[in-house]
C-alpha positions as CSV (number, residue, x, y, z in Angstrom):
1,M,-90.2,80.1,-33.0
2,T,-86.8,81.1,-31.7
3,S,-86.1,84.1,-33.9
4,S,-85.8,87.5,-32.4
5,S,-89.2,89.2,-31.9
6,Q,-87.8,92.3,-33.6
7,D,-87.7,90.3,-36.9
8,K,-91.3,89.2,-36.6
9,I,-94.5,90.5,-38.1
10,L,-97.7,89.0,-36.6
11,I,-100.6,88.2,-39.0
12,V,-104.0,87.7,-37.3
13,D,-106.9,86.3,-39.4
14,D,-109.4,83.6,-38.8
15,Q,-109.3,82.7,-42.6
16,P,-106.2,80.4,-43.3
17,V,-106.2,81.4,-47.0
18,N,-105.7,85.1,-46.1
19,V,-103.0,84.2,-43.6
20,Q,-101.1,82.2,-46.1
21,L,-101.4,84.8,-48.8
22,L,-99.9,87.6,-46.6
23,R,-97.3,85.3,-45.1
24,R,-95.9,84.1,-48.4
25,K,-95.6,87.6,-49.7
26,L,-93.9,89.0,-46.6
27,E,-91.5,86.0,-46.4
28,R,-90.6,86.5,-50.0
29,E,-89.6,90.0,-49.0
30,G,-87.2,88.6,-46.4
31,L,-89.5,89.4,-43.4
32,G,-90.1,87.1,-40.5
33,V,-93.7,86.2,-39.8
34,E,-95.8,84.7,-36.9
35,T,-99.5,83.9,-37.3
36,A,-102.6,83.6,-35.1
37,S,-106.1,82.6,-36.0
38,S,-108.0,84.4,-33.2
39,G,-107.9,87.6,-31.1
40,Q,-107.0,85.7,-27.9
41,E,-104.3,83.7,-29.6
42,A,-102.9,86.9,-30.9
43,L,-102.8,88.5,-27.4
44,D,-101.1,85.3,-26.0
45,L,-98.5,85.3,-28.7
46,V,-97.8,89.1,-28.3
47,A,-97.2,88.5,-24.6
48,R,-94.6,85.8,-25.4
49,E,-93.0,87.1,-28.6
50,Q,-93.5,90.9,-28.7
51,P,-93.7,91.2,-32.5
52,V,-92.5,94.3,-34.2
53,L,-95.7,94.9,-36.2
54,I,-99.2,93.4,-36.3
55,L,-101.4,92.9,-39.3
56,I,-104.9,92.0,-38.1
57,D,-108.3,91.4,-39.6
58,V,-111.1,93.5,-38.1
59,M,-113.9,91.0,-38.4
60,M,-113.2,87.8,-36.4
61,P,-115.4,85.7,-34.1
62,D,-115.3,85.9,-30.3
63,M,-112.8,88.9,-30.2
64,D,-112.5,91.2,-33.2
65,G,-109.5,93.2,-34.3
66,I,-110.9,96.4,-32.7
67,E,-111.0,94.8,-29.2
68,V,-107.5,93.3,-29.7
69,C,-106.1,96.7,-30.5
70,R,-107.9,98.3,-27.5
71,R,-106.3,95.7,-25.2
72,L,-102.8,96.2,-26.8
73,Q,-103.2,100.0,-26.3
74,A,-104.3,99.5,-22.6
75,S,-100.9,97.8,-21.8
76,E,-97.7,99.8,-21.4
77,A,-95.8,96.7,-22.6
78,T,-97.6,96.5,-25.9
79,R,-98.8,100.1,-26.6
80,A,-95.9,100.9,-28.9
81,I,-96.5,97.9,-31.2
82,P,-97.9,99.4,-34.5
83,V,-101.2,97.7,-35.7
84,I,-102.4,97.7,-39.3
85,F,-106.0,96.6,-39.9
86,V,-106.6,94.4,-42.9
87,T,-110.3,94.1,-43.6
88,A,-113.1,94.1,-46.2
89,R,-114.8,96.9,-44.3
90,G,-113.7,99.9,-46.4
91,A,-116.3,102.5,-45.3
92,R,-114.9,105.8,-44.0
93,E,-116.5,105.4,-40.6
94,H,-114.9,102.0,-40.2
95,K,-111.5,103.4,-41.0
96,I,-112.0,106.2,-38.5
97,E,-113.1,103.7,-35.8
98,G,-110.0,101.6,-36.4
99,L,-107.6,104.5,-36.3
100,S,-109.3,106.0,-33.2
101,V,-108.5,102.8,-31.1
102,G,-104.8,103.1,-31.9
103,A,-104.2,101.5,-35.3
104,V,-101.5,103.2,-37.5
105,D,-102.9,102.2,-40.9
106,Y,-105.8,100.6,-42.6
107,I,-105.7,98.2,-45.6
108,T,-108.8,97.1,-47.4
109,K,-109.5,93.8,-49.1
110,P,-108.9,92.5,-51.7
111,V,-105.3,93.3,-50.6
112,D,-102.9,94.8,-53.1
113,L,-99.9,92.8,-51.9
114,D,-97.3,95.3,-53.2
115,E,-99.1,98.2,-51.6
116,M,-99.3,96.1,-48.4
117,V,-95.5,95.5,-48.4
118,A,-94.9,99.2,-49.0
119,R,-97.1,100.1,-46.0
120,V,-95.5,97.5,-43.8
121,R,-92.0,98.7,-44.7
122,T,-93.0,102.3,-43.9
123,Q,-94.1,101.3,-40.4
124,L,-90.9,99.2,-39.9
125,R,-88.8,102.3,-40.8
126,L,-90.8,104.3,-38.2
127,V,-90.2,101.6,-35.7
128,S,-86.5,101.6,-36.4
129,I,-86.3,105.4,-36.1
130,N,-88.2,105.2,-32.8
131,R,-85.8,102.6,-31.4
132,E,-82.9,104.8,-32.4
133,M,-84.4,107.8,-30.7
134,V,-85.1,105.7,-27.5
135,D,-81.5,104.5,-27.6
136,L,-80.2,108.0,-28.1
137,Q,-82.4,109.2,-25.2
138,K,-81.0,106.5,-22.9
139,R,-77.5,107.5,-23.9
140,L,-78.3,111.2,-23.3
141,D,-79.8,110.4,-19.9
142,E,-76.7,108.3,-19.0
143,S,-74.4,111.2,-20.1
144,R,-76.5,113.7,-18.0
145,R,-76.3,111.4,-15.0
146,A,-72.5,111.1,-15.4
147,A,-72.2,114.9,-15.8
148,L,-74.4,115.3,-12.7
149,I,-72.2,112.9,-10.7
150,G,-69.1,114.8,-11.9
151,A,-70.5,118.2,-11.0
152,V,-71.7,117.0,-7.6
153,T,-68.4,115.3,-6.8
154,Q,-66.4,118.4,-7.8
155,G,-68.7,120.7,-5.9
156,I,-68.7,118.6,-2.8
157,A,-64.9,118.4,-2.8
158,H,-64.6,122.1,-3.4
159,N,-67.1,123.0,-0.6
160,L,-65.8,120.5,1.9
161,N,-62.1,121.5,1.3
162,N,-63.0,125.2,1.8
163,L,-65.0,124.5,4.9
164,L,-62.3,122.2,6.3
165,A,-59.7,125.0,5.7
166,V,-62.0,127.3,7.7
167,V,-62.2,124.8,10.6
168,L,-58.4,124.2,10.6
169,G,-57.8,128.0,10.5
170,Y,-60.0,128.6,13.6
171,V,-58.4,125.6,15.3
172,D,-54.9,127.2,14.7
173,L,-56.2,130.4,16.2
174,I,-57.5,128.6,19.2
175,K,-54.1,127.1,19.7
176,I,-52.4,130.4,19.4
177,Q,-54.9,132.2,21.6
178,H,-55.4,129.4,24.2
179,N,-54.7,131.8,27.1
180,K,-57.4,134.2,25.9
181,P,-60.7,132.6,26.9
182,E,-63.0,135.1,25.1
183,L,-61.2,134.7,21.8
184,V,-61.1,130.9,22.2
185,K,-64.9,131.0,22.8
186,N,-65.5,133.1,19.7
187,N,-63.3,130.9,17.5
188,A,-64.9,127.7,18.9
189,A,-68.3,129.1,17.9
190,N,-67.0,129.7,14.4
191,V,-65.7,126.1,14.2
192,E,-69.1,124.9,15.2
193,K,-70.8,127.0,12.5
194,A,-68.4,125.6,9.9
195,V,-69.0,122.0,11.0
196,K,-72.7,122.6,10.8
197,R,-72.3,123.8,7.3
198,I,-70.3,120.7,6.5
199,A,-73.2,118.6,7.9
200,G,-75.6,120.7,5.7
201,V,-73.7,119.8,2.5
202,I,-73.8,116.2,3.4
203,K,-77.6,116.4,4.2
204,Q,-78.2,118.1,0.8
205,L,-76.2,115.4,-0.9
206,N,-78.4,112.7,0.8
207,L,-81.5,114.5,-0.4
208,L,-80.2,114.8,-3.9
209,V,-79.7,111.0,-4.4
210,V,-82.9,109.8,-2.6
211,Q,-85.4,108.6,-5.2
212,T,-88.3,107.5,-2.9
213,R,-90.9,109.9,-1.6
214,P,-90.5,111.0,2.0
215,P,-93.3,110.3,4.4
216,A,-96.1,112.9,4.1
217,S,-98.6,114.2,6.6
218,R,-101.6,116.5,6.3
219,V,-101.3,120.1,7.2
220,S,-103.1,123.4,6.7
221,L,-101.6,125.4,3.8
222,Q,-101.8,128.6,5.8
223,Q,-99.9,126.9,8.7
224,L,-97.3,125.6,6.3
225,L,-96.8,129.2,4.9
226,D,-96.6,130.7,8.4
227,N,-94.1,128.1,9.6
228,S,-91.9,128.5,6.5
229,I,-91.8,132.2,6.8
230,A,-91.0,132.0,10.6
231,R,-88.3,129.5,9.7
232,Y,-86.8,131.7,7.1
233,Q,-86.8,134.8,9.4
234,A,-85.3,132.8,12.3
235,A,-82.6,131.0,10.3
236,F,-81.4,134.2,8.5
237,E,-82.1,136.7,11.3
238,I,-84.5,138.7,9.2
239,T,-87.4,140.5,10.8
240,A,-88.8,142.1,7.6
241,P,-92.3,140.8,6.8
242,V,-93.4,138.8,3.7
243,T,-96.5,140.0,2.0
244,V,-98.8,136.9,1.8
245,T,-101.9,136.5,-0.4
246,N,-103.5,133.1,0.2
247,P,-106.9,132.7,-1.4
248,L,-106.7,128.9,-0.7
249,G,-106.9,129.6,3.0
250,D,-106.7,126.6,5.3
251,L,-106.7,124.1,2.4
252,E,-105.4,120.8,3.8
253,V,-102.4,119.5,1.8
254,E,-100.3,116.4,2.1
255,V,-96.6,117.0,2.1
256,H,-93.4,116.1,3.9
257,V,-93.5,119.2,6.2
258,E,-89.7,119.4,7.0
259,S,-88.7,119.2,3.4
260,F,-91.4,121.6,2.2
261,E,-90.7,124.3,4.9
262,D,-87.0,124.0,4.1
263,I,-87.6,124.5,0.3
264,L,-89.9,127.5,0.9
265,S,-87.6,129.2,3.4
266,K,-84.6,128.8,1.0
267,L,-86.7,130.3,-1.9
268,L,-87.5,133.2,0.4
269,I,-83.9,133.9,1.3
270,N,-83.1,133.7,-2.4
271,A,-85.7,136.4,-2.9
272,W,-84.2,138.5,-0.1
273,E,-80.6,138.2,-1.4
274,S,-81.7,139.0,-4.9
275,Y,-81.6,142.7,-3.9
276,G,-77.8,142.5,-3.2
277,P,-75.9,143.5,-0.2
278,A,-76.9,146.7,1.7
279,N,-74.6,149.7,1.2
280,A,-74.2,150.4,4.9
281,P,-75.2,149.0,8.2
282,A,-77.9,151.7,8.5
283,D,-79.4,150.7,5.2
284,A,-79.4,147.0,6.3
285,A,-81.1,147.9,9.5
286,A,-83.8,149.9,7.6
287,D,-84.3,147.0,5.2
288,N,-84.7,144.5,8.0
289,A,-87.0,146.7,10.0
290,V,-89.7,147.3,7.4
291,G,-88.6,145.4,4.3
292,A,-89.6,148.5,2.2
293,S,-86.7,148.3,-0.1
294,R,-86.7,144.5,-0.3
295,P,-90.3,143.6,-0.9
296,I,-91.1,139.9,-1.1
297,E,-94.6,138.7,-2.1
298,L,-96.0,135.2,-1.6
299,R,-99.2,134.2,-3.4
300,T,-101.0,130.9,-3.7
301,G,-103.4,129.5,-6.3
302,A,-105.0,126.3,-7.6
303,A,-103.0,124.4,-10.2
304,R,-102.4,121.0,-11.8
305,S,-99.4,118.9,-11.2
306,P,-97.1,117.8,-14.1
307,V,-99.2,114.5,-14.3
308,G,-102.6,116.3,-14.1
309,A,-103.4,115.8,-10.4
310,E,-105.1,118.4,-8.3
311,A,-102.3,120.7,-7.0
312,F,-101.6,124.0,-5.3
313,A,-99.1,126.6,-6.5
314,I,-97.0,129.0,-4.5
315,F,-95.5,132.1,-6.2
316,I,-92.6,133.9,-4.6
317,E,-91.9,137.3,-6.2
318,D,-89.2,139.8,-5.7
319,R,-88.1,143.0,-7.5
320,G,-84.4,142.4,-7.2
321,R,-81.6,142.1,-9.7
322,G,-83.2,139.3,-11.7
323,I,-81.6,136.1,-13.0
324,A,-77.9,136.5,-13.6
325,P,-77.2,135.8,-17.4
326,E,-74.3,133.6,-16.6
327,I,-76.4,131.1,-14.7
328,R,-79.8,131.4,-16.5
329,D,-79.4,128.1,-18.3
330,H,-77.7,126.3,-15.4
331,M,-79.4,127.5,-12.3
332,F,-80.8,124.0,-11.4
333,E,-77.4,122.3,-11.7
334,P,-75.6,121.5,-8.4
335,F,-73.2,124.1,-7.1
336,V,-74.2,126.8,-9.6
337,S,-74.5,130.1,-7.7
338,T,-73.8,133.8,-7.9
339,K,-73.1,133.9,-4.1
340,Q,-69.6,134.2,-2.9
341,Y,-70.1,132.2,0.3
342,V,-68.4,128.9,1.2
343,G,-70.7,125.9,1.2
344,V,-73.5,127.0,-1.1
345,G,-74.8,125.9,-4.4
346,M,-77.3,123.0,-4.2
347,G,-80.4,124.8,-3.0
348,L,-82.4,125.0,-6.3
349,S,-81.2,121.5,-7.3
350,I,-82.4,120.0,-4.0
351,A,-85.7,122.0,-4.1
352,R,-86.6,120.9,-7.6
353,H,-85.5,117.3,-7.0
354,T,-87.6,117.1,-3.8
355,L,-90.7,118.6,-5.4
356,R,-90.4,116.3,-8.4
357,T,-90.1,113.3,-6.1
358,L,-93.4,114.5,-4.5
359,G,-95.0,114.7,-8.0
360,G,-94.6,118.5,-8.3
361,D,-92.1,120.9,-9.8
362,L,-90.2,124.2,-9.4
363,T,-89.6,126.8,-12.0
364,V,-87.8,130.2,-11.8
365,A,-88.5,132.9,-14.4
366,D,-88.0,136.7,-14.9
367,R,-90.8,138.7,-13.3
368,E,-92.6,141.2,-15.6
369,G,-91.3,144.6,-14.4
370,G,-88.1,143.3,-13.0
371,G,-87.1,140.7,-10.4
372,V,-87.8,137.0,-10.3
373,T,-90.9,134.8,-9.8
374,A,-90.3,131.3,-8.4
375,T,-93.3,129.0,-8.9
376,L,-93.6,126.0,-6.7
377,I,-96.2,123.3,-7.6
378,C,-97.1,120.4,-5.4
379,P,-100.0,117.9,-5.5
380,V,-102.7,118.4,-2.8
381,E,-102.5,114.6,-2.0
382,Q,-99.7,112.2,-2.4
383,K,-100.3,108.9,-4.3
384,K,-100.0,105.9,-2.1
């Protein structure tokens, strides 16, 4: 038939008299009906028509209703279609068996037709509500994507404009001080730093919009931690140590090393900066020398990924100022930051996006006793 599959209820029974009885009643109620006389015919029809609801007899030759329901449940395309069993098998264990394979209701023969219609309409209302929820979720996702694009666009424009203003300012100074080689050299170095930061913003944007998983390689977890800490210390000129507790040892993990080390080093600098600026150069030197007043602890442990795969967790803890109230609910949005620097604000967004692309996740929460705990979870192996 050419009617919309959303208007159709599929009746499956090997006894024609039963099919006609149910069909006439439903059609008199204004409902569209399709019919099938065997389990295989029902599966074939479902693949073509996608009915909104299925009424099926349990006891049929060749393929019974239980097996049909199992096959429908095994497919993502048909799992959401509600199935009501109609059968003479009214024992409690038979009902439990039917419901356990995914049926939503169980009607025993002889069928009370008015009760059958009431049960069908109940399921149709639930289907309608579910469709509305799915539609609302899609609209919500579209609104979130639009908001994300808007936030990213505004953030990029703001950051690049500020950085370009810095570049132009130093270029003007170079012009003014062209006969002073040392000043020209210093200003040229500042221009280079600003340009690198512009390149960094563009790189972060590319990472944010990439949906495919980056190529992964196998590496020792301990080596990954060591390299990330070294990268963090070198990039931010920090010599203070990080306290590491790694009970997983040299566990081999499969990650995109560059992305992972970048994420971990950024989380470490967040922990370092959570203590705020030093009060004086001497204080900063002391902090950097021993890290006594800026302790950072890194721990590992076994975990499960969001989809249940074997994973490892890395916990980064500080005892700093904690999560600022004004960003608590927005910290993973692009360009949300408590820092006052030019060209910042996508670190956590990039980190979470990259980890989720790898099948993991990133959470940030208050640490008991003060400070913050960042929890990084990543599967031990990447799915092919």
